[in-house]
Backbone as CSV, one residue per row, in Angstrom:
resi,resn,N_x,N_y,N_z,CA_x,CA_y,CA_z,C_x,C_y,C_z
1,MET,22.507,84.431,-8.182,22.894,85.626,-7.843,21.755,87.173,-6.677
2,ASN,22.955,87.525,-6.327,22.287,88.487,-5.211,21.626,90.005,-6.521
3,ARG,20.536,90.688,-5.912,19.594,91.286,-6.811,19.637,92.796,-5.802
4,ILE,19.927,93.859,-6.287,19.422,94.818,-5.687,18.677,95.998,-6.399
5,VAL,17.489,96.250,-5.807,17.046,97.633,-6.325,17.144,99.168,-5.246
6,ILE,17.759,99.654,-6.160,18.257,100.893,-5.254,16.684,101.898,-5.194
7,LEU,16.363,102.680,-4.442,15.291,103.745,-3.893,16.079,105.107,-4.047
8,ALA,15.815,105.859,-4.569,16.228,107.334,-4.274,15.420,108.405,-4.696
9,SER,15.815,109.796,-4.045,15.168,111.043,-4.692,15.802,111.620,-4.943
10,GLY,17.124,111.706,-4.532,18.228,113.290,-5.122,18.742,113.146,-6.631
11,SER,20.386,113.683,-5.936,21.350,113.530,-6.941,21.999,111.905,-6.738
12,GLY,21.769,111.033,-6.369,22.184,109.913,-6.489,23.730,109.339,-6.071
13,SER,24.340,110.300,-5.668,25.756,109.969,-5.391,25.810,108.706,-4.532
14,ASN,25.000,108.437,-3.541,25.267,106.831,-3.106,24.587,105.836,-3.815
15,ALA,24.247,106.069,-4.641,23.311,104.962,-5.529,24.905,104.457,-6.424
16,GLU,24.686,105.843,-7.028,26.343,105.338,-7.934,27.538,105.041,-7.154
17,ASN,27.829,104.964,-5.996,28.616,104.463,-5.340,28.678,103.068,-5.338
18,ILE,27.372,102.935,-4.701,26.982,101.483,-4.380,26.643,100.378,-6.176
19,ILE,26.544,101.250,-7.240,26.298,100.710,-8.254,27.860,100.232,-9.369
20,ASN,28.984,101.272,-8.555,30.103,100.978,-8.961,30.656,100.419,-8.406
21,TYR,30.617,100.115,-6.998,30.889,99.355,-5.968,30.927,97.519,-6.434
22,PHE,29.390,97.174,-6.946,28.822,96.074,-7.365,29.333,95.999,-8.399
23,LYS,29.907,96.619,-9.435,29.856,96.490,-11.393,31.043,95.399,-11.199
24,LYS,31.558,94.882,-10.991,32.526,93.660,-11.298,31.677,92.510,-10.709
25,SER,30.940,92.389,-9.235,30.673,91.805,-8.962,30.014,89.889,-9.585
26,PRO,30.599,89.194,-9.483,29.533,87.918,-9.910,28.796,87.682,-8.841
27,GLN,28.597,87.356,-8.005,27.808,87.650,-7.043,26.496,88.526,-6.853
28,ILE,26.612,89.969,-7.320,25.472,90.933,-6.626,25.592,91.935,-7.806
29,LYS,24.322,92.131,-8.541,24.362,93.182,-8.927,23.178,94.015,-8.964
30,VAL,23.403,95.595,-9.158,22.143,96.668,-9.148,21.200,96.398,-10.533
31,VAL,20.226,96.127,-10.480,19.481,95.330,-11.442,18.844,96.609,-11.888
32,CYS,17.918,97.554,-10.700,17.640,99.058,-11.221,17.857,99.897,-10.158
33,VAL,16.848,100.980,-10.484,16.941,101.823,-9.492,15.525,102.933,-9.738
34,LEU,14.706,102.970,-8.761,13.482,103.852,-8.677,13.481,104.981,-8.251
35,THR,12.702,106.350,-8.975,12.711,107.332,-8.133,11.394,108.042,-8.325
36,ASN,10.713,108.872,-7.089,9.755,109.035,-6.857,10.104,110.994,-7.591
37,LYS,11.176,111.205,-7.927,11.239,112.526,-8.851,11.181,112.713,-10.480
38,ARG,10.773,112.936,-11.143,10.868,112.875,-12.354,12.496,113.328,-12.456
39,LEU,12.205,114.939,-12.367,13.950,114.970,-12.669,15.248,114.896,-11.997
40,ALA,14.717,114.108,-10.936,16.298,113.991,-10.269,17.735,113.566,-10.817
41,ALA,18.246,113.897,-10.277,19.606,113.890,-10.755,20.416,111.752,-11.281
42,VAL,19.535,111.578,-10.022,20.204,110.141,-10.053,19.757,109.663,-11.666
43,ILE,18.944,109.895,-12.301,18.118,109.515,-13.501,19.745,109.385,-14.323
44,ASP,20.281,110.425,-14.264,21.553,110.856,-14.661,22.566,109.900,-15.219
45,ARG,22.997,109.496,-13.443,23.687,108.705,-13.424,23.203,107.639,-13.730
46,CYS,22.677,107.378,-13.624,21.877,105.666,-14.461,22.034,105.718,-15.591
47,ASN,21.721,106.467,-16.363,21.670,106.565,-18.247,22.940,106.358,-18.159
48,ARG,24.176,107.020,-17.266,25.588,106.918,-17.982,26.058,105.602,-17.275
49,LEU,25.391,105.253,-16.339,26.217,104.035,-15.479,25.252,102.712,-16.754
50,LYS,24.238,103.076,-17.181,23.614,101.826,-18.416,22.729,100.821,-17.159
51,VAL,22.370,101.601,-16.046,21.486,100.654,-15.482,20.196,101.287,-15.183
52,PRO,19.134,100.515,-15.585,18.019,101.203,-16.066,16.958,101.948,-14.775
53,ALA,16.705,102.933,-15.259,16.040,104.157,-13.693,14.409,104.270,-13.991
54,PHE,13.623,104.018,-13.140,12.419,103.803,-13.299,11.631,105.124,-12.340
55,TYR,10.686,105.994,-12.952,9.869,106.694,-12.191,8.881,106.654,-11.711
56,PHE,8.345,106.864,-10.686,6.998,106.633,-9.825,6.754,107.975,-9.272
57,ASN,4.920,108.198,-9.099,4.505,109.038,-8.469,4.327,108.488,-6.904
58,LYS,3.384,109.257,-5.932,2.522,108.955,-5.320,1.708,108.440,-4.939
59,THR,0.838,108.363,-5.894,0.188,107.324,-6.165,0.305,106.058,-6.653
60,ALA,1.217,105.652,-7.520,1.418,104.129,-7.299,2.439,103.952,-6.207
61,PHE,3.040,104.734,-5.406,3.481,103.962,-4.402,2.927,103.923,-3.327
62,LEU,1.857,104.902,-2.899,1.033,104.497,-1.660,-0.233,104.232,-1.911
63,ASN,-1.066,104.325,-3.047,-2.306,103.972,-3.087,-2.727,103.079,-3.617
64,SER,-1.706,102.156,-4.147,-1.839,101.100,-5.653,-1.248,99.952,-5.050
65,ASP,-0.626,98.768,-5.641,0.251,98.005,-5.541,0.764,98.244,-7.092
66,MET,1.248,98.980,-7.657,2.130,99.011,-8.596,2.767,99.090,-8.756
67,VAL,3.650,99.910,-7.291,5.585,99.866,-7.017,5.574,98.315,-6.425
68,LEU,4.417,98.022,-5.222,4.681,96.494,-5.033,5.085,95.337,-6.245
69,SER,4.229,95.161,-7.206,4.437,94.415,-7.960,5.471,94.876,-8.728
70,PHE,6.180,95.848,-9.585,7.330,96.114,-9.726,8.356,95.372,-9.068
71,LEU,8.494,95.875,-8.138,9.727,95.427,-6.949,9.901,93.909,-7.028
72,LYS,8.208,92.961,-6.924,8.243,91.740,-6.917,8.597,91.140,-7.832
73,SER,8.399,91.225,-9.486,9.174,91.277,-10.635,10.402,91.319,-10.646
74,GLN,11.209,92.255,-9.529,12.514,92.590,-9.817,13.083,91.273,-9.253
75,ASN,12.337,90.682,-7.958,12.983,89.700,-7.264,14.187,90.275,-6.256
76,PRO,13.926,91.530,-5.615,15.305,91.688,-5.254,15.504,90.810,-4.054
77,SER,16.720,90.856,-3.843,17.784,90.273,-3.141,17.825,91.329,-1.315
78,LEU,17.900,92.616,-2.000,17.810,93.827,-0.998,17.308,94.747,-1.991
79,ILE,16.336,95.617,-0.697,15.921,97.027,-1.556,16.431,98.107,-0.373
80,VAL,17.182,98.629,-1.223,18.312,99.493,-0.979,17.851,101.012,-0.532
81,LEU,17.510,101.892,0.303,17.083,103.321,0.307,18.091,103.975,0.540
82,ALA,18.728,104.473,-0.994,19.707,105.646,-0.541,19.279,107.333,-0.790
83,GLY,19.193,107.652,-0.058,18.484,108.677,-0.106,16.995,109.020,-0.755
84,PHE,16.570,108.607,-0.011,14.935,108.100,-0.872,14.053,108.427,0.546
85,LEU,13.383,109.618,0.554,12.429,110.367,1.407,11.302,110.163,1.990
86,TRP,10.598,109.476,0.941,9.616,108.538,1.544,9.226,107.755,2.447
87,LYS,7.902,107.744,3.073,8.253,106.854,4.432,7.805,105.293,3.293
88,ILE,8.090,104.228,3.599,7.850,103.058,2.682,6.566,102.806,3.412
89,PRO,5.544,102.433,2.570,4.054,101.835,3.049,4.294,100.203,3.564
90,LYS,3.391,100.365,4.180,3.371,98.621,5.068,3.451,97.331,3.654
91,ASN,2.775,97.791,2.705,2.261,96.854,2.186,3.605,96.715,1.074
92,LEU,5.311,97.131,1.108,6.127,96.947,0.867,6.820,95.976,1.782
93,ILE,6.779,97.043,3.124,7.258,96.521,4.091,7.097,94.295,4.664
94,VAL,5.418,94.394,4.404,4.757,93.174,4.702,5.659,92.129,3.869
95,ALA,5.528,92.673,2.640,6.003,91.973,1.475,7.579,91.923,1.388
96,PHE,8.368,92.391,1.781,10.049,92.149,2.112,10.559,92.770,3.225
97,PRO,10.361,91.550,4.431,10.388,91.447,5.772,11.850,91.525,5.877
98,ASN,12.600,92.512,6.556,13.783,92.863,6.726,14.954,92.464,5.813
99,LYS,14.407,92.898,4.214,14.805,93.018,3.280,15.316,94.266,2.817
100,ILE,14.751,95.212,3.126,14.495,96.839,3.595,15.468,97.815,4.036
101,VAL,16.722,98.024,3.795,17.294,98.741,4.281,17.493,100.281,3.990
102,ASN,17.884,101.318,4.748,18.263,102.750,4.716,19.386,102.743,5.331
103,ILE,20.132,104.190,4.806,21.275,104.893,5.542,20.613,106.416,5.933
104,HIS,20.912,106.497,7.188,20.746,107.435,7.926,21.911,108.423,8.357
105,PRO,21.849,109.744,7.955,23.162,110.916,8.349,23.302,110.928,9.596
106,ALA,22.852,110.063,10.271,23.102,110.641,12.134,23.183,109.669,12.721
107,LEU,23.867,109.475,13.823,23.966,108.084,15.064,22.444,107.721,15.844
108,LEU,21.756,107.359,15.342,20.180,107.264,15.210,20.665,106.596,17.256
109,PRO,19.270,106.798,17.639,18.604,107.599,17.717,18.185,108.948,17.759
110,LYS,19.357,109.631,17.791,19.876,110.978,17.436,19.120,111.471,16.423
111,TYR,18.350,112.709,15.945,18.493,112.951,14.827,17.762,111.800,13.948
112,GLY,16.698,111.229,14.285,15.908,110.314,13.435,14.682,110.858,13.475
113,GLY,13.775,110.527,12.604,12.253,110.845,12.201,11.857,111.845,11.347
114,LYS,10.979,111.963,10.841,10.079,113.137,10.075,10.987,114.464,9.987
115,GLY,11.041,114.630,8.542,12.275,115.534,8.603,13.431,116.039,8.888
116,MET,13.799,114.900,9.322,15.233,115.174,9.679,16.158,113.729,8.780
117,TYR,16.472,114.924,7.699,17.293,114.314,6.506,18.710,115.273,6.107
118,GLY,19.525,115.002,5.333,19.930,115.688,4.535,20.836,116.906,5.806
119,ASN,20.846,118.365,5.017,21.145,119.327,5.451,20.546,119.665,7.304
120,HIS,19.174,119.332,7.281,18.454,119.661,7.855,19.217,118.993,9.226
121,VAL,19.530,117.262,9.202,20.352,116.481,10.247,21.736,117.558,10.744
122,HIS,22.574,117.700,9.610,23.642,118.685,9.972,23.573,119.629,10.895
123,GLU,22.858,120.712,9.918,22.462,121.876,10.970,21.829,122.017,12.694
124,THR,20.919,120.785,12.437,20.760,120.383,14.158,22.180,120.053,14.622
125,VAL,22.791,118.847,14.450,24.211,118.792,14.462,24.749,119.696,15.323
126,LYS,25.422,120.463,14.455,25.813,121.573,14.521,25.461,123.070,15.592
127,ALA,24.107,122.544,15.459,23.576,123.973,16.477,23.536,123.510,17.839
128,ASN,23.320,121.794,18.122,23.618,121.360,19.227,24.871,120.979,19.461
129,LYS,25.432,121.639,18.703,27.104,121.586,19.429,27.626,119.870,19.774
130,GLU,26.948,118.787,19.090,28.097,117.672,19.310,29.058,117.411,18.726
131,THR,29.776,116.991,19.775,31.304,116.462,19.746,31.639,115.432,18.199
132,GLU,30.168,114.285,17.987,30.049,113.589,17.388,29.452,113.342,16.258
133,THR,29.308,112.515,15.289,27.750,112.275,14.448,28.122,110.897,13.347
134,GLY,27.261,110.589,12.704,28.042,109.858,11.656,26.633,109.096,10.932
135,ILE,26.998,107.661,10.735,25.568,107.336,10.123,24.923,106.070,11.015
136,THR,23.599,105.435,9.968,23.188,104.545,10.984,22.545,104.007,9.624
137,ILE,22.915,102.317,9.763,22.649,101.696,8.852,21.722,100.958,9.265
138,HIS,20.502,100.677,8.994,19.044,100.415,9.531,17.952,99.573,8.705
139,PHE,17.557,98.781,9.486,16.750,97.796,8.386,15.251,98.604,8.735
140,VAL,14.336,98.916,7.769,13.374,99.657,7.954,11.879,99.057,8.173
141,ASN,11.257,99.629,9.428,9.941,99.093,9.648,9.006,100.277,9.234
142,GLU,7.733,100.226,9.485,6.701,101.445,9.273,7.041,102.582,10.068
143,ASN,8.063,102.901,10.644,7.956,104.216,11.353,9.845,104.469,10.909
144,TYR,9.228,106.043,10.822,10.955,106.901,9.893,12.182,106.171,11.220
145,ASP,13.223,105.769,10.375,14.421,105.751,11.612,14.230,104.928,12.420
146,GLU,13.172,104.198,12.886,13.115,103.416,13.677,13.069,101.808,13.750
147,GLY,13.542,101.179,12.734,13.805,99.850,12.333,15.454,99.347,12.876
148,ALA,15.876,98.085,13.232,16.705,97.583,13.586,17.948,98.319,13.415
149,VAL,18.594,98.849,14.294,20.100,98.924,13.515,21.103,97.570,13.097
150,ILE,21.636,97.932,11.878,22.905,97.113,11.129,24.175,97.670,11.526
151,HIS,24.392,98.757,11.008,25.984,99.881,11.613,25.774,100.596,11.835
152,GLN,26.351,100.793,12.573,27.200,102.511,12.914,28.103,103.008,12.567
153,ALA,28.895,104.383,12.124,29.969,104.754,11.918,29.960,105.755,12.513
154,SER,31.027,106.218,13.244,31.081,107.931,13.462,32.079,109.000,13.107
155,THR,32.360,110.146,13.293,33.308,110.726,13.033,32.827,111.907,13.993
156,LYS,33.883,112.617,14.168,34.580,113.409,14.997,33.815,114.712,14.610
157,VAL,33.313,115.694,15.211,32.872,117.192,15.005,33.186,118.180,15.380
158,SER,34.336,119.416,14.913,34.882,120.461,15.852,33.918,121.332,15.931
159,GLN,33.819,122.468,16.958,33.072,123.846,17.383,33.361,124.855,15.983
160,SER,34.482,124.589,15.167,34.929,124.850,13.598,33.852,124.597,12.618
161,ASP,33.425,123.192,12.600,32.724,122.483,11.323,31.773,123.181,10.946
162,THR,31.485,123.569,10.180,30.221,124.054,9.473,28.528,122.900,9.436
163,ALA,28.448,123.198,8.576,27.105,121.968,8.134,27.341,121.321,7.324
164,GLU,27.870,122.592,6.317,28.732,122.097,5.419,29.808,120.819,5.243
165,ASP,30.720,121.123,6.292,31.913,120.395,6.882,31.343,118.870,7.299
166,ILE,29.940,119.277,8.267,29.631,118.072,8.721,29.061,116.636,7.871
167,ALA,28.405,117.819,7.228,27.979,116.818,5.539,28.938,116.085,4.499
168,THR,30.072,116.673,4.602,31.350,115.878,4.071,31.890,114.489,4.634
169,LYS,32.232,115.167,5.609,32.554,113.779,6.634,31.568,112.923,6.964
170,VAL,30.536,113.059,7.020,29.177,112.490,6.653,29.028,111.682,5.697
171,HIS,29.359,112.267,4.250,29.088,111.291,3.266,30.319,110.488,2.844
172,ALA,31.636,111.051,3.481,32.816,109.905,3.289,32.457,109.149,3.913
173,LEU,31.677,108.912,5.385,31.416,107.720,5.815,30.543,106.442,5.088
174,GLU,29.560,107.613,4.359,27.970,106.560,3.597,29.239,106.055,2.526
175,TYR,29.954,106.585,1.583,30.499,105.977,0.881,31.534,104.829,0.978
176,GLU,32.214,105.212,2.960,32.954,104.148,2.885,32.376,102.561,2.964
177,HIS,31.525,102.772,3.745,30.280,101.753,4.635,29.464,101.213,4.153
178,PHE,28.395,101.753,3.533,27.365,101.489,2.471,27.488,99.970,1.659
179,PRO,28.322,100.422,0.630,28.372,98.938,-0.186,28.886,98.003,1.059
180,LYS,29.773,97.895,1.318,30.508,97.024,2.354,29.270,96.467,3.835
181,VAL,28.561,97.096,3.491,27.443,96.521,4.463,26.208,95.631,3.878
182,ILE,25.801,96.238,2.468,25.413,95.589,1.979,25.623,94.510,1.432
183,GLU,27.264,94.387,0.978,27.955,93.028,0.247,27.706,92.088,1.577
184,LYS,27.985,92.522,3.186,27.932,91.348,4.530,26.200,91.239,4.163
185,LEU,25.564,91.843,4.133,24.324,91.549,4.440,23.826,90.728,3.378
186,LEU,24.044,90.542,2.148,23.396,89.300,0.851,25.125,88.203,1.191
187,ASN,26.037,88.570,1.805,26.603,87.319,1.522,25.917,86.694,2.952
188,ASN,25.898,87.198,3.563,25.143,86.142,5.052,24.014,85.842,4.836
189,ASN,23.364,86.373,3.872,21.597,85.595,3.776,21.762,84.931,2.502
190,GLY,23.101,84.711,1.727,22.853,84.082,0.223,23.252,82.570,0.882
């Protein structure tokens, strides 16, 4: 059985999409979701979907091995960052080499790095009059958005698109591609 642990910081729409995608899979299961926000909407989604959700604070994540120990106890085949905004500490990267993946709402290396997340990315894409944008699914290393690219998908951007329109197009790509790429990674490693 391939076991997925999801880390999320916000509403959890990508987490829910991944959970639902694998709900009936005999080989792949989302075993839990971890969040760094006590009141994140992802917790409500997990309760509704009957997936355990756990909160942790910055000290547990960055200044101790508490989160690392918990993750090891879950024996994850893959750790999936779905809208998780904190930089992953080195102890996790070392403990889970090539087992932590992230999705970024742009075609890296464009519009990556610290502070480039969510609407910040879409507003910058709009301001720079880009004609396309997309998603990048990549392995996580010690730098924001610099891990090896696993998959990219793009969408056209028109001059009349607002940042919200761009976000809608990017979310559609995330929902379509992220679970399939996770499945492919797990099937290739299984």
